[in-house]
C-alpha positions as protocol buffer text, in pm:
chain_id: "A"
residue {
  index: 1
  type: MET
  ca { x: -195 y: -1310 z: 488 }
}
residue {
  index: 2
  type: THR
  ca { x: 135 y: -1149 z: 387 }
}
residue {
  index: 3
  type: ALA
  ca { x: 114 y: -776 z: 449 }
}
residue {
  index: 4
  type: LEU
  ca { x: 135 y: -569 z: 134 }
}
residue {
  index: 5
  type: PRO
  ca { x: 396 y: -290 z: 124 }
}
residue {
  index: 6
  type: ILE
  ca { x: 291 y: 55 z: 241 }
}
residue {
  index: 7
  type: PRO
  ca { x: 412 y: 341 z: 18 }
}
residue {
  index: 8
  type: ILE
  ca { x: 666 y: 547 z: 212 }
}
residue {
  index: 9
  type: GLN
  ca { x: 579 y: 918 z: 209 }
}
residue {
  index: 10
  type: VAL
  ca { x: 888 y: 1134 z: 153 }
}
residue {
  index: 11
  type: THR
  ca { x: 887 y: 1512 z: 204 }
}
residue {
  index: 12
  type: PRO
  ca { x: 1190 y: 1723 z: 107 }
}
residue {
  index: 13
  type: ALA
  ca { x: 1281 y: 2029 z: 314 }
}
residue {
  index: 14
  type: GLY
  ca { x: 1516 y: 2281 z: 160 }
}
residue {
  index: 15
  type: ILE
  ca { x: 1616 y: 2036 z: -114 }
}
residue {
  index: 16
  type: SER
  ca { x: 1646 y: 2197 z: -458 }
}
residue {
  index: 17
  type: GLY
  ca { x: 1844 y: 2202 z: -779 }
}
residue {
  index: 18
  type: GLN
  ca { x: 2075 y: 1910 z: -851 }
}
residue {
  index: 19
  type: ASP
  ca { x: 2005 y: 1750 z: -512 }
}
residue {
  index: 20
  type: LEU
  ca { x: 1631 y: 1735 z: -587 }
}
residue {
  index: 21
  type: ILE
  ca { x: 1699 y: 1586 z: -931 }
}
residue {
  index: 22
  type: ILE
  ca { x: 1918 y: 1315 z: -778 }
}
residue {
  index: 23
  type: LEU
  ca { x: 1657 y: 1240 z: -509 }
}
residue {
  index: 24
  type: THR
  ca { x: 1374 y: 1217 z: -764 }
}
residue {
  index: 25
  type: THR
  ca { x: 1583 y: 992 z: -991 }
}
residue {
  index: 26
  type: ALA
  ca { x: 1677 y: 761 z: -705 }
}
residue {
  index: 27
  type: LEU
  ca { x: 1313 y: 716 z: -603 }
}
residue {
  index: 28
  type: LYS
  ca { x: 1208 y: 640 z: -962 }
}
residue {
  index: 29
  type: LEU
  ca { x: 1484 y: 382 z: -1002 }
}
residue {
  index: 30
  type: LEU
  ca { x: 1394 y: 217 z: -672 }
}
residue {
  index: 31
  type: SER
  ca { x: 1027 y: 196 z: -774 }
}
residue {
  index: 32
  type: MET
  ca { x: 1139 y: -24 z: -1065 }
}
residue {
  index: 33
  type: GLU
  ca { x: 1278 y: -264 z: -803 }
}
residue {
  index: 34
  type: GLY
  ca { x: 947 y: -274 z: -616 }
}
residue {
  index: 35
  type: ILE
  ca { x: 1066 y: -26 z: -352 }
}
residue {
  index: 36
  type: HIS
  ca { x: 791 y: 233 z: -343 }
}
residue {
  index: 37
  type: TYR
  ca { x: 855 y: 580 z: -208 }
}
residue {
  index: 38
  type: GLN
  ca { x: 613 y: 869 z: -280 }
}
residue {
  index: 39
  type: LEU
  ca { x: 770 y: 1213 z: -305 }
}
residue {
  index: 40
  type: SER
  ca { x: 538 y: 1491 z: -192 }
}
residue {
  index: 41
  type: SER
  ca { x: 643 y: 1850 z: -137 }
}
residue {
  index: 42
  type: ASP
  ca { x: 301 y: 1986 z: -42 }
}
residue {
  index: 43
  type: GLN
  ca { x: 207 y: 1763 z: 253 }
}
residue {
  index: 44
  type: PRO
  ca { x: 275 y: 1866 z: 616 }
}
residue {
  index: 45
  type: LEU
  ca { x: 613 y: 1751 z: 741 }
}
residue {
  index: 46
  type: SER
  ca { x: 444 y: 1583 z: 1037 }
}
residue {
  index: 47
  type: ASN
  ca { x: 266 y: 1342 z: 796 }
}
residue {
  index: 48
  type: ALA
  ca { x: 584 y: 1228 z: 623 }
}
residue {
  index: 49
  type: HIS
  ca { x: 738 y: 890 z: 698 }
}
residue {
  index: 50
  type: LEU
  ca { x: 1077 y: 1024 z: 590 }
}
residue {
  index: 51
  type: ILE
  ca { x: 1204 y: 1385 z: 574 }
}
residue {
  index: 52
  type: VAL
  ca { x: 1496 y: 1465 z: 345 }
}
residue {
  index: 53
  type: LEU
  ca { x: 1670 y: 1775 z: 482 }
}
residue {
  index: 54
  type: ASP
  ca { x: 1930 y: 2014 z: 342 }
}
residue {
  index: 55
  type: ALA
  ca { x: 2121 y: 2094 z: 660 }
}
residue {
  index: 56
  type: ASP
  ca { x: 2294 y: 2387 z: 487 }
}
residue {
  index: 57
  type: SER
  ca { x: 1966 y: 2570 z: 421 }
}
residue {
  index: 58
  type: ASP
  ca { x: 1755 y: 2788 z: 651 }
}
residue {
  index: 59
  type: ALA
  ca { x: 1450 y: 2572 z: 574 }
}
residue {
  index: 60
  type: SER
  ca { x: 1605 y: 2279 z: 762 }
}
residue {
  index: 61
  type: LYS
  ca { x: 1577 y: 2455 z: 1099 }
}
residue {
  index: 62
  type: GLN
  ca { x: 1208 y: 2527 z: 1046 }
}
residue {
  index: 63
  type: ALA
  ca { x: 1155 y: 2170 z: 927 }
}
residue {
  index: 64
  type: LEU
  ca { x: 1311 y: 2029 z: 1242 }
}
residue {
  index: 65
  type: ARG
  ca { x: 1069 y: 2235 z: 1453 }
}
residue {
  index: 66
  type: GLN
  ca { x: 770 y: 2099 z: 1253 }
}
residue {
  index: 67
  type: SER
  ca { x: 878 y: 1735 z: 1260 }
}
residue {
  index: 68
  type: ARG
  ca { x: 740 y: 1473 z: 1499 }
}
residue {
  index: 69
  type: PRO
  ca { x: 951 y: 1322 z: 1778 }
}
residue {
  index: 70
  type: GLY
  ca { x: 1120 y: 1009 z: 1647 }
}
residue {
  index: 71
  type: GLN
  ca { x: 1051 y: 1096 z: 1283 }
}
residue {
  index: 72
  type: VAL
  ca { x: 1321 y: 955 z: 1052 }
}
residue {
  index: 73
  type: LYS
  ca { x: 1532 y: 1212 z: 868 }
}
residue {
  index: 74
  type: LEU
  ca { x: 1786 y: 1190 z: 587 }
}
residue {
  index: 75
  type: VAL
  ca { x: 2022 y: 1486 z: 630 }
}
residue {
  index: 76
  type: ILE
  ca { x: 2228 y: 1615 z: 337 }
}
residue {
  index: 77
  type: SER
  ca { x: 2509 y: 1856 z: 426 }
}
residue {
  index: 78
  type: SER
  ca { x: 2852 y: 1978 z: 322 }
}
residue {
  index: 79
  type: ARG
  ca { x: 2994 y: 1847 z: 652 }
}
residue {
  index: 80
  type: PRO
  ca { x: 2937 y: 1513 z: 828 }
}
residue {
  index: 81
  type: ALA
  ca { x: 2614 y: 1538 z: 1033 }
}
residue {
  index: 82
  type: MET
  ca { x: 2488 y: 1302 z: 1300 }
}
residue {
  index: 83
  type: ALA
  ca { x: 2172 y: 1333 z: 1507 }
}
residue {
  index: 84
  type: LYS
  ca { x: 1911 y: 1114 z: 1671 }
}
residue {
  index: 85
  type: ASN
  ca { x: 1683 y: 933 z: 1422 }
}
residue {
  index: 86
  type: SER
  ca { x: 1888 y: 1082 z: 1138 }
}
residue {
  index: 87
  type: ILE
  ca { x: 2112 y: 948 z: 862 }
}
residue {
  index: 88
  type: GLY
  ca { x: 2370 y: 1181 z: 712 }
}
residue {
  index: 89
  type: LEU
  ca { x: 2487 y: 1208 z: 351 }
}
residue {
  index: 90
  type: GLN
  ca { x: 2775 y: 1439 z: 270 }
}
residue {
  index: 91
  type: ARG
  ca { x: 2788 y: 1651 z: -44 }
}
residue {
  index: 92
  type: PRO
  ca { x: 2849 y: 1603 z: -329 }
}
residue {
  index: 93
  type: MET
  ca { x: 2559 y: 1354 z: -318 }
}
residue {
  index: 94
  type: ASP
  ca { x: 2609 y: 1036 z: -518 }
}
residue {
  index: 95
  type: LEU
  ca { x: 2310 y: 861 z: -682 }
}
residue {
  index: 96
  type: GLY
  ca { x: 2438 y: 513 z: -600 }
}
residue {
  index: 97
  type: SER
  ca { x: 2501 y: 597 z: -234 }
}
residue {
  index: 98
  type: LEU
  ca { x: 2159 y: 758 z: -199 }
}
residue {
  index: 99
  type: LYS
  ca { x: 1986 y: 453 z: -347 }
}
residue {
  index: 100
  type: GLN
  ca { x: 2173 y: 226 z: -108 }
}
residue {
  index: 101
  type: VAL
  ca { x: 2069 y: 433 z: 194 }
}
residue {
  index: 102
  type: LEU
  ca { x: 1705 y: 451 z: 81 }
}
residue {
  index: 103
  type: ARG
  ca { x: 1701 y: 77 z: 14 }
}
residue {
  index: 104
  type: ARG
  ca { x: 1816 y: 3 z: 370 }
}
residue {
  index: 105
  type: LEU
  ca { x: 1573 y: 255 z: 517 }
}
residue {
  index: 106
  type: TYR
  ca { x: 1281 y: 106 z: 326 }
}
residue {
  index: 107
  type: ASP
  ca { x: 1286 y: -229 z: 507 }
}
residue {
  index: 108
  type: LYS
  ca { x: 1309 y: -62 z: 849 }
}
residue {
  index: 109
  type: LEU
  ca { x: 1027 y: 183 z: 774 }
}
residue {
  index: 110
  type: GLN
  ca { x: 807 y: -97 z: 634 }
}
residue {
  index: 111
  type: THR
  ca { x: 850 y: -300 z: 952 }
}
residue {
  index: 112
  type: GLN
  ca { x: 768 y: 2 z: 1167 }
}
residue {
  index: 113
  type: LEU
  ca { x: 462 y: 113 z: 965 }
}
residue {
  index: 114
  type: GLN
  ca { x: 313 y: -235 z: 936 }
}
residue {
  index: 115
  type: ALA
  ca { x: 350 y: -286 z: 1311 }
}
residue {
  index: 116
  type: GLN
  ca { x: 164 y: 43 z: 1368 }
}
residue {
  index: 117
  type: GLN
  ca { x: -105 y: -58 z: 1119 }
}
residue {
  index: 118
  type: LEU
  ca { x: -153 y: -397 z: 1286 }
}
residue {
  index: 119
  type: SER
  ca { x: -177 y: -230 z: 1627 }
}
residue {
  index: 120
  type: ARG
  ca { x: -450 y: 6 z: 1502 }
}
residue {
  index: 121
  type: GLN
  ca { x: -645 y: -283 z: 1352 }
}
residue {
  index: 122
  type: GLN
  ca { x: -628 y: -478 z: 1678 }
}
residue {
  index: 123
  type: ASN
  ca { x: -723 y: -185 z: 1900 }
}
residue {
  index: 124
  type: GLU
  ca { x: -1006 y: -38 z: 1692 }
}
residue {
  index: 125
  type: PRO
  ca { x: -1338 y: -222 z: 1726 }
}
residue {
  index: 126
  type: PRO
  ca { x: -1483 y: -311 z: 1385 }
}
residue {
  index: 127
  type: SER
  ca { x: -1767 y: -88 z: 1281 }
}
residue {
  index: 128
  type: ARG
  ca { x: -2097 y: -249 z: 1189 }
}
residue {
  index: 129
  type: VAL
  ca { x: -2177 y: -249 z: 817 }
}
residue {
  index: 130
  type: GLU
  ca { x: -2537 y: -206 z: 713 }
}
residue {
  index: 131
  type: GLU
  ca { x: -2693 y: -439 z: 455 }
}
residue {
  index: 132
  type: LEU
  ca { x: -2815 y: -298 z: 125 }
}
residue {
  index: 133
  type: LYS
  ca { x: -3189 y: -337 z: 76 }
}
residue {
  index: 134
  type: GLY
  ca { x: -3465 y: -193 z: -142 }
}
residue {
  index: 135
  type: SER
  ca { x: -3249 y: -57 z: -425 }
}
residue {
  index: 136
  type: ILE
  ca { x: -3264 y: -116 z: -798 }
}
residue {
  index: 137
  type: PHE
  ca { x: -2928 y: -293 z: -760 }
}
residue {
  index: 138
  type: ASN
  ca { x: -3096 y: -548 z: -531 }
}
residue {
  index: 139
  type: LEU
  ca { x: -3371 y: -590 z: -791 }
}
residue {
  index: 140
  type: LEU
  ca { x: -3128 y: -641 z: -1080 }
}
residue {
  index: 141
  type: TYR
  ca { x: -2909 y: -881 z: -885 }
}
residue {
  index: 142
  type: GLU
  ca { x: -3205 y: -1090 z: -766 }
}
residue {
  index: 143
  type: THR
  ca { x: -3345 y: -1097 z: -1120 }
}
residue {
  index: 144
  type: LYS
  ca { x: -3020 y: -1250 z: -1237 }
}
residue {
  index: 145
  type: ALA
  ca { x: -2970 y: -1480 z: -936 }
}
residue {
  index: 146
  type: LYS
  ca { x: -3326 y: -1616 z: -948 }
}
residue {
  index: 147
  type: GLN
  ca { x: -3337 y: -1622 z: -1330 }
}
residue {
  index: 148
  type: ARG
  ca { x: -3641 y: -1401 z: -1362 }
}
residue {
  index: 149
  type: ILE
  ca { x: -3757 y: -1189 z: -1654 }
}
residue {
  index: 150
  type: VAL
  ca { x: -3899 y: -843 z: -1578 }
}
residue {
  index: 151
  type: HIS
  ca { x: -4011 y: -525 z: -1750 }
}
residue {
  index: 152
  type: LEU
  ca { x: -3899 y: -199 z: -1584 }
}
residue {
  index: 153
  type: LEU
  ca { x: -4093 y: 117 z: -1653 }
}
residue {
  index: 154
  type: THR
  ca { x: -4041 y: 461 z: -1504 }
}
residue {
  index: 155
  type: GLN
  ca { x: -4118 y: 815 z: -1614 }
}
residue {
  index: 156
  type: GLY
  ca { x: -3881 y: 974 z: -1863 }
}
residue {
  index: 157
  type: ILE
  ca { x: -3688 y: 655 z: -1946 }
}
residue {
  index: 158
  type: PRO
  ca { x: -3764 y: 409 z: -2230 }
}
residue {
  index: 159
  type: ASP
  ca { x: -3881 y: 61 z: -2126 }
}
residue {
  index: 160
  type: VAL
  ca { x: -3609 y: -175 z: -2005 }
}
residue {
  index: 161
  type: PHE
  ca { x: -3658 y: -551 z: -2038 }
}
residue {
  index: 162
  type: ILE
  ca { x: -3436 y: -767 z: -1817 }
}
residue {
  index: 163
  type: ASP
  ca { x: -3371 y: -1135 z: -1893 }
}
residue {
  index: 164
  type: GLY
  ca { x: -3210 y: -1292 z: -1586 }
}
residue {
  index: 165
  type: ILE
  ca { x: -3199 y: -1633 z: -1754 }
}
residue {
  index: 166
  type: ASN
  ca { x: -2971 y: -1523 z: -2037 }
}
residue {
  index: 167
  type: ARG
  ca { x: -2820 y: -1234 z: -1838 }
}
residue {
  index: 168
  type: CYS
  ca { x: -2910 y: -970 z: -2093 }
}
residue {
  index: 169
  type: LEU
  ca { x: -3136 y: -669 z: -2133 }
}
residue {
  index: 170
  type: ALA
  ca { x: -3319 y: -504 z: -2420 }
}
residue {
  index: 171
  type: THR
  ca { x: -3391 y: -133 z: -2438 }
}
residue {
  index: 172
  type: THR
  ca { x: -3369 y: 176 z: -2655 }
}
residue {
  index: 173
  type: ALA
  ca { x: -3246 y: 378 z: -2356 }
}
residue {
  index: 174
  type: THR
  ca { x: -2914 y: 558 z: -2388 }
}
residue {
  index: 175
  type: ASP
  ca { x: -2628 y: 513 z: -2141 }
}
residue {
  index: 176
  type: LEU
  ca { x: -2724 y: 842 z: -1975 }
}
residue {
  index: 177
  type: GLN
  ca { x: -3083 y: 724 z: -1936 }
}
residue {
  index: 178
  type: LEU
  ca { x: -2964 y: 396 z: -1782 }
}
residue {
  index: 179
  type: GLN
  ca { x: -2756 y: 597 z: -1537 }
}
residue {
  index: 180
  type: GLN
  ca { x: -3072 y: 792 z: -1455 }
}
residue {
  index: 181
  type: LEU
  ca { x: -3258 y: 463 z: -1403 }
}
residue {
  index: 182
  type: VAL
  ca { x: -2996 y: 351 z: -1151 }
}
residue {
  index: 183
  type: ARG
  ca { x: -3050 y: 673 z: -953 }
}
residue {
  index: 184
  type: THR
  ca { x: -3429 y: 633 z: -953 }
}
residue {
  index: 185
  type: PRO
  ca { x: -3587 y: 526 z: -619 }
}
residue {
  index: 186
  type: ILE
  ca { x: -3724 y: 173 z: -644 }
}
residue {
  index: 187
  type: HIS
  ca { x: -4076 y: 283 z: -550 }
}
residue {
  index: 188
  type: GLU
  ca { x: -4088 y: 499 z: -865 }
}
residue {
  index: 189
  type: ILE
  ca { x: -4020 y: 201 z: -1092 }
}
residue {
  index: 190
  type: PHE
  ca { x: -4304 y: -21 z: -1218 }
}
residue {
  index: 191
  type: ILE
  ca { x: -4193 y: -387 z: -1224 }
}
residue {
  index: 192
  type: ASP
  ca { x: -4385 y: -627 z: -1446 }
}
residue {
  index: 193
  type: PRO
  ca { x: -4289 y: -1000 z: -1449 }
}
residue {
  index: 194
  type: LEU
  ca { x: -4259 y: -1153 z: -1797 }
}
residue {
  index: 195
  type: ASN
  ca { x: -4206 y: -1495 z: -1952 }
}
residue {
  index: 196
  type: PRO
  ca { x: -3946 y: -1576 z: -2222 }
}
residue {
  index: 197
  type: HIS
  ca { x: -4200 y: -1543 z: -2501 }
}
residue {
  index: 198
  type: SER
  ca { x: -4310 y: -1196 z: -2384 }
}
residue {
  index: 199
  type: PHE
  ca { x: -3948 y: -1087 z: -2360 }
}
residue {
  index: 200
  type: ALA
  ca { x: -3886 y: -1201 z: -2717 }
}
residue {
  index: 201
  type: VAL
  ca { x: -4194 y: -1013 z: -2840 }
}
residue {
  index: 202
  type: HIS
  ca { x: -4118 y: -688 z: -2657 }
}
residue {
  index: 203
  type: SER
  ca { x: -3747 y: -690 z: -2743 }
}
residue {
  index: 204
  type: THR
  ca { x: -3799 y: -719 z: -3116 }
}
residue {
  index: 205
  type: GLU
  ca { x: -3583 y: -462 z: -3299 }
}
residue {
  index: 206
  type: MET
  ca { x: -3423 y: -354 z: -2971 }
}
residue {
  index: 207
  type: ALA
  ca { x: -3051 y: -370 z: -2907 }
}
residue {
  index: 208
  type: ILE
  ca { x: -2957 y: -660 z: -2676 }
}
residue {
  index: 209
  type: GLN
  ca { x: -2673 y: -600 z: -2434 }
}
residue {
  index: 210
  type: SER
  ca { x: -2514 y: -773 z: -2137 }
}
residue {
  index: 211
  type: LEU
  ca { x: -2695 y: -737 z: -1806 }
}
residue {
  index: 212
  type: HIS
  ca { x: -2354 y: -712 z: -1641 }
}
residue {
  index: 213
  type: ASN
  ca { x: -2303 y: -359 z: -1773 }
}
residue {
  index: 214
  type: LEU
  ca { x: -2611 y: -231 z: -1588 }
}
residue {
  index: 215
  type: LEU
  ca { x: -2537 y: -448 z: -1283 }
}
residue {
  index: 216
  type: TRP
  ca { x: -2190 y: -293 z: -1248 }
}
residue {
  index: 217
  type: LEU
  ca { x: -2330 y: 57 z: -1287 }
}
residue {
  index: 218
  type: ALA
  ca { x: -2599 y: -10 z: -1026 }
}
residue {
  index: 219
  type: GLY
  ca { x: -2357 y: -177 z: -785 }
}
residue {
  index: 220
  type: ILE
  ca { x: -2127 y: 125 z: -785 }
}
residue {
  index: 221
  type: GLY
  ca { x: -2406 y: 383 z: -791 }
}
residue {
  index: 222
  type: CYS
  ca { x: -2659 y: 234 z: -547 }
}
residue {
  index: 223
  type: SER
  ca { x: -2456 y: 61 z: -276 }
}
residue {
  index: 224
  type: GLN
  ca { x: -2365 y: 372 z: -71 }
}
residue {
  index: 225
  type: GLY
  ca { x: -2130 y: 168 z: 147 }
}
residue {
  index: 226
  type: LYS
  ca { x: -2396 y: -95 z: 230 }
}
residue {
  index: 227
  type: ILE
  ca { x: -2311 y: -458 z: 158 }
}
residue {
  index: 228
  type: LEU
  ca { x: -2525 y: -715 z: -20 }
}
residue {
  index: 229
  type: PRO
  ca { x: -2750 y: -913 z: 218 }
}
residue {
  index: 230
  type: GLY
  ca { x: -2578 y: -1224 z: 351 }
}
residue {
  index: 231
  type: HIS
  ca { x: -2228 y: -1093 z: 278 }
}
residue {
  index: 232
  type: ALA
  ca { x: -1966 y: -973 z: 526 }
}
residue {
  index: 233
  type: VAL
  ca { x: -1658 y: -751 z: 529 }
}
residue {
  index: 234
  type: ASP
  ca { x: -1448 y: -990 z: 738 }
}
residue {
  index: 235
  type: ILE
  ca { x: -1442 y: -1290 z: 502 }
}
residue {
  index: 236
  type: PRO
  ca { x: -1136 y: -1325 z: 273 }
}
residue {
  index: 237
  type: VAL
  ca { x: -1219 y: -1278 z: -95 }
}
residue {
  index: 238
  type: LYS
  ca { x: -1019 y: -1255 z: -416 }
}
residue {
  index: 239
  type: LEU
  ca { x: -1078 y: -1115 z: -763 }
}
residue {
  index: 240
  type: ARG
  ca { x: -1091 y: -1412 z: -997 }
}
residue {
  index: 241
  type: ALA
  ca { x: -1090 y: -1211 z: -1320 }
}
residue {
  index: 242
  type: TRP
  ca { x: -1012 y: -859 z: -1434 }
}
residue {
  index: 243
  type: PRO
  ca { x: -1315 y: -624 z: -1462 }
}
residue {
  index: 244
  type: ASN
  ca { x: -1398 y: -507 z: -1812 }
}
residue {
  index: 245
  type: PHE
  ca { x: -1312 y: -144 z: -1745 }
}
residue {
  index: 246
  type: THR
  ca { x: -1333 y: -66 z: -2117 }
}
residue {
  index: 247
  type: ARG
  ca { x: -1711 y: -113 z: -2092 }
}
residue {
  index: 248
  type: HIS
  ca { x: -1787 y: -25 z: -1732 }
}
residue {
  index: 249
  type: THR
  ca { x: -1782 y: 314 z: -1566 }
}
residue {
  index: 250
  type: PHE
  ca { x: -1481 y: 331 z: -1334 }
}
residue {
  index: 251
  type: ILE
  ca { x: -1260 y: 567 z: -1138 }
}
residue {
  index: 252
  type: ALA
  ca { x: -890 y: 538 z: -1057 }
}
residue {
  index: 253
  type: GLU
  ca { x: -969 y: 384 z: -717 }
}
residue {
  index: 254
  type: HIS
  ca { x: -1138 y: 88 z: -889 }
}
residue {
  index: 255
  type: LEU
  ca { x: -818 y: 12 z: -1078 }
}
residue {
  index: 256
  type: LYS
  ca { x: -623 y: 23 z: -752 }
}
residue {
  index: 257
  type: LEU
  ca { x: -870 y: -208 z: -575 }
}
residue {
  index: 258
  type: ALA
  ca { x: -870 y: -453 z: -865 }
}
residue {
  index: 259
  type: ALA
  ca { x: -490 y: -468 z: -881 }
}
residue {
  index: 260
  type: VAL
  ca { x: -457 y: -544 z: -508 }
}
residue {
  index: 261
  type: LEU
  ca { x: -744 y: -792 z: -485 }
}
residue {
  index: 262
  type: ALA
  ca { x: -629 y: -977 z: -797 }
}
residue {
  index: 263
  type: LYS
  ca { x: -292 y: -1054 z: -641 }
}
residue {
  index: 264
  type: GLN
  ca { x: -396 y: -1163 z: -293 }
}
residue {
  index: 265
  type: ALA
  ca { x: -702 y: -1276 z: -100 }
}
residue {
  index: 266
  type: MET
  ca { x: -805 y: -1055 z: 191 }
}
residue {
  index: 267
  type: THR
  ca { x: -1109 y: -923 z: 375 }
}
residue {
  index: 268
  type: LEU
  ca { x: -1275 y: -600 z: 269 }
}
residue {
  index: 269
  type: ARG
  ca { x: -1154 y: -435 z: 590 }
}
residue {
  index: 270
  type: GLN
  ca { x: -797 y: -537 z: 508 }
}
residue {
  index: 271
  type: LEU
  ca { x: -841 y: -415 z: 151 }
}
residue {
  index: 272
  type: SER
  ca { x: -954 y: -77 z: 284 }
}
residue {
  index: 273
  type: THR
  ca { x: -645 y: -56 z: 505 }
}
residue {
  index: 274
  type: VAL
  ca { x: -399 y: -168 z: 240 }
}
residue {
  index: 275
  type: THR
  ca { x: -531 y: 72 z: -26 }
}
residue {
  index: 276
  type: ALA
  ca { x: -600 y: 357 z: 219 }
}
residue {
  index: 277
  type: LEU
  ca { x: -950 y: 388 z: 68 }
}
residue {
  index: 278
  type: PRO
  ca { x: -1273 y: 428 z: 270 }
}
residue {
  index: 279
  type: LEU
  ca { x: -1447 y: 99 z: 352 }
}
residue {
  index: 280
  type: SER
  ca { x: -1761 y: 235 z: 185 }
}
residue {
  index: 281
  type: ASP
  ca { x: -1577 y: 265 z: -149 }
}
residue {
  index: 282
  type: VAL
  ca { x: -1440 y: -88 z: -109 }
}
residue {
  index: 283
  type: ILE
  ca { x: -1790 y: -223 z: -43 }
}
residue {
  index: 284
  type: ASN
  ca { x: -1934 y: -46 z: -348 }
}
residue {
  index: 285
  type: PHE
  ca { x: -1662 y: -202 z: -565 }
}
residue {
  index: 286
  type: TYR
  ca { x: -1713 y: -545 z: -404 }
}
residue {
  index: 287
  type: ASN
  ca { x: -2090 y: -541 z: -458 }
}
residue {
  index: 288
  type: ALA
  ca { x: -2049 y: -458 z: -826 }
}
residue {
  index: 289
  type: ALA
  ca { x: -1771 y: -714 z: -876 }
}
residue {
  index: 290
  type: TYR
  ca { x: -1965 y: -989 z: -697 }
}
residue {
  index: 291
  type: ALA
  ca { x: -2279 y: -919 z: -899 }
}
residue {
  index: 292
  type: VAL
  ca { x: -2089 y: -975 z: -1226 }
}
residue {
  index: 293
  type: ASP
  ca { x: -1923 y: -1298 z: -1106 }
}
residue {
  index: 294
  type: LEU
  ca { x: -1574 y: -1161 z: -1039 }
}
residue {
  index: 295
  type: ILE
  ca { x: -1541 y: -1255 z: -670 }
}
residue {
  index: 296
  type: GLU
  ca { x: -1440 y: -1587 z: -519 }
}
residue {
  index: 297
  type: PHE
  ca { x: -1417 y: -1678 z: -152 }
}
residue {
  index: 298
  type: LYS
  ca { x: -1097 y: -1844 z: -34 }
}
residue {
  index: 299
  type: ARG
  ca { x: -833 y: -1854 z: 232 }
}
residue {
  index: 300
  type: PRO
  ca { x: -592 y: -1558 z: 222 }
}
residue {
  index: 301
  type: THR
  ca { x: -282 y: -1676 z: 36 }
}
residue {
  index: 302
  type: ALA
  ca { x: -28 y: -1511 z: -184 }
}
residue {
  index: 303
  type: ALA
  ca { x: -134 y: -1515 z: -545 }
}
residue {
  index: 304
  type: ALA
  ca { x: 35 y: -1789 z: -748 }
}
residue {
  index: 305
  type: PRO
  ca { x: 146 y: -1705 z: -1102 }
}
residue {
  index: 306
  type: SER
  ca { x: -57 y: -1862 z: -1376 }
}
residue {
  index: 307
  type: ASN
  ca { x: -21 y: -1895 z: -1750 }
}
residue {
  index: 308
  type: THR
  ca { x: -263 y: -1681 z: -1945 }
}
residue {
  index: 309
  type: ALA
  ca { x: -331 y: -1753 z: -2309 }
}
residue {
  index: 310
  type: ALA
  ca { x: -225 y: -1479 z: -2549 }
}
residue {
  index: 311
  type: PRO
  ca { x: -514 y: -1284 z: -2704 }
}
residue {
  index: 312
  type: SER
  ca { x: -610 y: -1361 z: -3061 }
}
residue {
  index: 313
  type: ASN
  ca { x: -558 y: -996 z: -3162 }
}
residue {
  index: 314
  type: PRO
  ca { x: -261 y: -863 z: -2958 }
}
residue {
  index: 315
  type: GLU
  ca { x: -258 y: -534 z: -3148 }
}
residue {
  index: 316
  type: LYS
  ca { x: -606 y: -456 z: -3014 }
}
residue {
  index: 317
  type: GLN
  ca { x: -519 y: -505 z: -2651 }
}
residue {
  index: 318
  type: SER
  ca { x: -637 y: -221 z: -2428 }
}
residue {
  index: 319
  type: LEU
  ca { x: -436 y: -74 z: -2142 }
}
residue {
  index: 320
  type: PHE
  ca { x: -646 y: -269 z: -1895 }
}
residue {
  index: 321
  type: ALA
  ca { x: -594 y: -596 z: -2083 }
}
residue {
  index: 322
  type: LYS
  ca { x: -220 y: -543 z: -2066 }
}
residue {
  index: 323
  type: ILE
  ca { x: -240 y: -479 z: -1692 }
}
residue {
  index: 324
  type: ALA
  ca { x: -453 y: -788 z: -1650 }
}
residue {
  index: 325
  type: LYS
  ca { x: -200 y: -997 z: -1841 }
}
residue {
  index: 326
  type: ARG
  ca { x: 83 y: -859 z: -1628 }
}
residue {
  index: 327
  type: LEU
  ca { x: -106 y: -953 z: -1311 }
}
residue {
  index: 328
  type: SER
  ca { x: -185 y: -1300 z: -1456 }
}
residue {
  index: 329
  type: ILE
  ca { x: -560 y: -1250 z: -1454 }
}
residue {
  index: 330
  type: LYS
  ca { x: -803 y: -1358 z: -1718 }
}
residue {
  index: 331
  type: LYS
  ca { x: -1084 y: -1135 z: -1851 }
}
residue {
  index: 332
  type: ILE
  ca { x: -1410 y: -1319 z: -1881 }
}
residue {
  index: 333
  type: PHE
  ca { x: -1675 y: -1067 z: -1989 }
}
């Protein structure tokens, strides 16, 4: 698997005014070329991958004391400056020259950071991941997988009728009540098996909706970092279609996970490392995505571009549909 780029954390020290404007502009222009630096003024200097120093300011001396041994520094000064692990830029600073320096630094820092990341992965023993059992998510997924029909009843929530054959549900419950159902312990839910005729009778005059909406909600809300039985975090997987985020509850991390996993196959452990998100969050997302048929198992290869048909109503495209089109992914539900 080709390693995905790691965003380079940049912390300025003593940089202000026109110099800060030029630095910020250079980083934005480079990001358009796929060279990703992240400028952060509030993180500790010791956490930065690159420190940009104003050698003519008092803050630079304090910054040097706070920096790590071997930490890379870009030094801006009115006179030529040379030091170990440092690159000097003389004032007045030129945008083109700064971009050129940052472009060269990027490749070297990427090589260094990816080597460190690989070393950590090889030296740290993999932690054991517990299987998810006895949750309403397990119940919903098994109802779909085994094509069952069930009636769910619990206190304070209208009846919910699940049709695993047609992957739909019927209920008068609101979205908030369905969220409450997902949080309800399984032993507090009465489960009554039904046949297709009973489902049709009970669901009369009820709104019918996709089972996938509730499955996604339960996968995210119930998993708690535990993986579906029979699944593993060390098998390469890939997102085969873009999640319908316009219908499903999501957070920004889900968008990040979807974007990475849509482009390249990898294990859940690798996905956690690449996105810098906890493995538990990755597992929650994986469980939900697998339950709604968005995951495929395959060898880790770089994603090949594919032609995606244009939507019938382009003017109605959502933000997520546009992202999906850009990443060459189809949306299937």
